[in-house]
N, C-alpha and C positions, 0 to 999 in steps of 0.2 A: 498355783494355789492347790491345796490338798484337803480332802475330806478328813475328818477325824476317823481313826481306825478303832477307837475304843470308846466305851460308854462309862460315864461317871456315876450314873444311878440307873436302876432297873428300867425306868421309862423316862424318856426325854422328848420334849417337843421344841422345835425351833423353826425359824424362818430363814431361808437362804435367798439373799438378794445378789444376783450375779450380773456383771456386765458382759460384754462380748469377750469371753475368755474361756479357758479350759480348766476344769476342776477335776483333779484326779484323786483316786483313793486306792490305797493298798487294801488287801483283804481285811475286812472288818470283823470284829468279834460280836456283832449284834445284828438284829433284823431292822429293816427300815421301810417305812411307807413314804413314798414321795408323790406329791401332787403338784403339778404345774399350774400356777394361777395366771401367769402371763409370760409372754415371750415364746421363743421356739428354738430348736436346735437338735442335737443328736445326743442320746444317751448310749454309751458303749458299756455293755455289761458282759463280762467274761468274753470279750472279743466280738460280741453280737451287737450290731448297730441298730438302734431304734430311734426313729424320729419322734419328736415330741412337740406339742403345742399346748395352749391353755386347755385345761380340764383333763389332760392325760395324767394317768397315775401309774405307779410302778411298785411292785413288792420286791424288795432287795433282800435276798437270803443272806444269812450269816455265812461269811467266807467268800462272798462275791466280790469281784473287783469292778469298780465303776468309774467311768469318766464322763463328765458332762461338758459338751461343747455347745455354747450358746451363740446364736447369730445376732442377738440384740440383748437388751436388758431383760432378765428373766427372774421370776420370783417363784419359789417352791415352799410348800408346807412340808415339814418333815416330822415324822413320829418314829422314834427309835425305841427298841425294847430288847432286853437280854434273853438268853436261853432260859433262865429261871422264870422270867415273866411269861415266856411262851407256855411253859408247863402250868403256870397258874391260870392262864387264859383257857387252856385246854380243860382244866378242872372245872372252871366256871361254865364252859360250854357243855360239858357232860352233865352238869346239874341243871342246865336250862331246858332239857328235853327237846332239843332241836330248834329252839328259838334264837340261839346265838350261833355265830359262825366261828369255826376253829381257824386259827392263824394260817394253817396250811391250805385251807380252802379259798382264802382270799386271793391267792395267787393262781390264776388260771394256768393249767399245764400247757395248753395250746396257744394261749395269748399272753405273751410277756408284757403287753401294755394294755391298760384298761382305760377307756375313754368314758369319763363320768358325765352324767347329764348336768345341765346348768343348775337345776334345783338341788341335786345331790352335792355339787361342789359348794353351794352355799351352806348346806348342812355340815359338810366336812370343815368348812371355815369356822363355824360356830363351835364345833367340837374341839378344833385345834386351839381356838382362843381360850376355851375352858381349861384345856391341858396346860397351856402356858401359865395360867394363873395358879392351878393346883400344884404344879411342880416346884413352886417356891418353897413348899414344905412337903416334900415327898412322903416322909414317914407318917405324917398326920393324914395325908390325902391319898395314900397308896391305893386303897380299895376303890375310891372314886375314880382314880386314873385308870385302873384296870377296866372298869366298866365303860369309861369314855373310849378307851382303846378298842374294846369289843364293838362298840357302836361304829367306830371309824372303819373297822374291818368289814362289818356287815354291809355298810353303804358301798364300799369298794366292791364287795362280792356281788351285789345285786346288779352291778353295771357290767359284769363279765359278758362279753358278746358270745354269739354262737361260734362254733368251730370255724376258723378261717377257711373261706372257699365253700362253705356249706350253703347251697342255694336256699333262699328264703322266699322266692317269688311264689305267690299263691298260698303261702302258709299263713293262716289266720294268727294275728299277733297274740290274741288272748287264748289260744288253744294249744297248738303244738310247741310254740316257743318256750313257755315255762317248763314243759317236760324236757325239752332239749337242754335248757339251762341247768335243770336239776341234774341231768346226766353228766354234763361237763364239769360241774363244780364238785361232783362226788366221784370222779374217776378213780381216786385213791381209796375210796371207801365202798367196797363191794356190797356190804350188807345194806347199804342205802340204794342199791341198784337192782335189787330183786324185783321181779314183776309185781309181787304182792305189795311190796313197800311203795313202789311208784304209783300203783293203782290206788292204794289207800290215801296217799298224799294228795292225789288229784281227784278223789271221790269218784273213782271209776271201778268197775269190775275188771279183773285181769283179762277176761275175754274182750271186753269193750276197749281196753287199752291197746291190746294187740291188734285188733281190727282197725282202730282209729290210726294208730301209729303207722301201720303198713300202708294204709290208704294215703296218708299225708307224705310219708317219707320214701315210699316204695322199697322198704327194707324192714325186717322185723326188729323189735326192740332189742332182743338179745344180740342180733348181728350188729346193730348200730353201736351198742355198748362195747362189744368186743372190738370192733374196728376203731372206735374212739380211744379205748384203753391202749390198744397196741400202737396206735399212732403216737400217743403221749409217751409210751414206754420207749419207742424207737427214738423219739426226740431226746429223751433222757440219755440214751446210750450214745447218741451223736455228740452230746455235750461233753462226754468223757470225764465227768466229775465224780461219778459214783460207781461203786462196785456193783456187780449183778445182785449180790445178796442185799445190798442197801436198796436197790431199785425194787427187788421182790418184796421187801418189807414195806416200802413206801406205798406200793400199790395193792397191799393186802393179800398177797399170795401166802398160802400156808407154809411153804418152804421154798428153797431155791430150786429144788427138783421140779416142783409143780410149775414154777415160773419158766424153767427151761422147756418143759414139755409144751406148755401153752404157746410160748413164743415160736417154737419150731413148727408146731402145727399150723400156726397162722401165716408165718413168713416163709416156711419151707427150708429155713436154715436156723442153726443154733444162734443164740445171742453172741457167742464168741466169734463165729464166722461172719455174722452180720457186722460186728465191730471191725474185724479185719478188713472187710470189703470197703470200709470207710477210709482206710489209710491209702 
């Protein structure tokens, strides 16, 4: 059995009901949000194996190859959207003054799988049901579908966990964790990671933010951001899907030269040599 590799309209919602089987996909020309409602198995994305169970969700990029191997009967909610839709969503996000989430931020750089809370899965199910109804007349309901899709992305985004392996023992849930999550969901957007912006977002002075963060994490805010961005960038290079110029653009560097200098300063080797050492 195979996934569809093309999209018939700009936004599409569907439900996948699978038995103990393998579902493959060639590279698709759309983006996809997958949420497992029941069952378990393995999702293979671009040769990377990820186990899944109920409440796990995935952001599938345009061009990704995906294979689903289910161990028992499994049900997925799917939301698919085109490249043009992504730009429409970005425009809506830019006009929301930070209240909505851009499509690129719903996919955690360091966490390819997002486990949603039980309450949020129920909300996603309601949004998905609405999309299923609206898509019967897309041209009449297009704007409504775009906003439903933004809500879907926002709920996925708020379930992004901390960086894998990041110790959380002793960290107050209502203090440092929101700051950490803000950093990780904005690794590609440097302007949202300035000390002044973070401090304003969490109603702190820049001095208070620096002292509090260093006390809780034993590292400065700037050092933590740098380490997290470079970890995400190195993962991008390991995936061998993008050119250095594309990675530089994705992570907000002014140009490729700036990207090279920053990478070499942090790792001690150029991006090219880093990539060669992976072979």
